[in-house]
N, C-alpha and C positions, 0 to 999 in steps of 0.2 A: 425474800430478801437474797439477792445474790452476793458472793462474799464477805459474809460475815466471819470475822475471826475474835474468839474468847481467850484469853490467858486467865487460867486459875494457878493462881500459886498454890503451892502446898510447904507447910512450915518443916522448919528442921524437928526430925524426929528420929530415934534410936530404932533402927530396923533389926531386929535378933536373928539368928538362924542356930539351927541344932542340928548338928551331925548333916547328913546328904537328904534330909526330909526337908520340903519346901514348907517355907512359914509364910504366910499370906498376912499381908500389913495395911489395912483399907487408911489414906491418905487425904480422901479429899469424901463432904458429905455425898450422899445420893443426888442426882440431877436428873433433869428429862434427858432422854437420847433423842427423841425424836428431831429434835430441831439441827443437829451438826451430821456433816457427813464423814469427817474426817479428823484423826487423831494425831497427836505424835508427842514426844515427852522429852525436855532436858532436864539434867539432874545434877546435883554435885554431892560425891561421896567423901567424907570426912571422918576420921580416926576410925579406920577399918583395923577392927584388932585381930583380924587373921586374913594371910594373903589368900585364903582358899575360900573368900566370902564372895557370893554372886549374887547379884541382884539383876530384876528385870521388871518392868512396868507393864501391867495390866489392866483393862478394863473388864470390870467386871457386871453383868446384866442382870435384871430382876424384873418381874410385873409386878404390880397389886393387883390386889390384896394377897394372892399366895406367896410371894416373895421368895419362892422357893430357890435353891442354888441353880445357876446357869451356867452356859460355858462363857469361858474368859476369853478374852480378844488380845494379844499380845500386841503392846505399842511401844516396846523400844527392845534394842538387843540386849542380849547379858552380858552386862558389863561386871569389872571389878576394879581397884586399885583407886585409891584417893584422886581427886580432880572432878572435873567439870566434864560431863557426858553430853553432847550436844546431840540435838536432835538429829535424825534420821530421817528416813522417808514418812511419808503421812500414810497412815493405816484407816482402812474404809471401815466405818463404823455402822454404816447401813446394811452392807452385807453380811456383819456379823453379829448384829444385835437380834437376830431372830423373832423382831417383833415384839421386842421389849420394850417398856416403858422407863424404866431407869437403868442409870449407870452410875460408877463410882472408879475412881482410881487408886489400885491398890498397887504395892510392891512384892515381890514375891521373891524370898532370901533363902540362898541354902549354901553349904559348902561344896565345894568343887571335888574335894578329897578331905580325908580325916574326918575326926569326930569329935564331939564336944560343940560347946555354946561360942560365937562369936557374935559379932554385931558392926553395926556403922550408923553414923548419922549421915542423913541423906534429905536433903532439900530441893526443892526444882518446880517447876510449872509445867501444866497440861495444857496443849495448845489444841484447841478446838475449830474446825472450820465448818462451813458452811458453803458449800459449793451452787 
């Protein structure tokens, strides 16, 4: 199947961060990764509680039955500030999936500087393309 595109929305969620440590928050269910070649993400940030809040989208990979932690692939620029973050480049999945069977989208958030808890509400769309 050539040229197949899927758009998978993820609903509004409060994404936390604490100090400069990265907090990993899955926003989609696990899905097969062998069917798609490229991915990109667009999302909206609202209600940011601190200007130091930073977030980026990543794909996490796994294979079953072992389901161990696997490398992640970044699929968006690091963003901050309320508003819509439009998708940038397409990121290659096949080169980064390391023959894993499943993937899910997550948001990684942290503070750029400073300390203490902060958060933002985020919603968006994962786009997957089969070339």
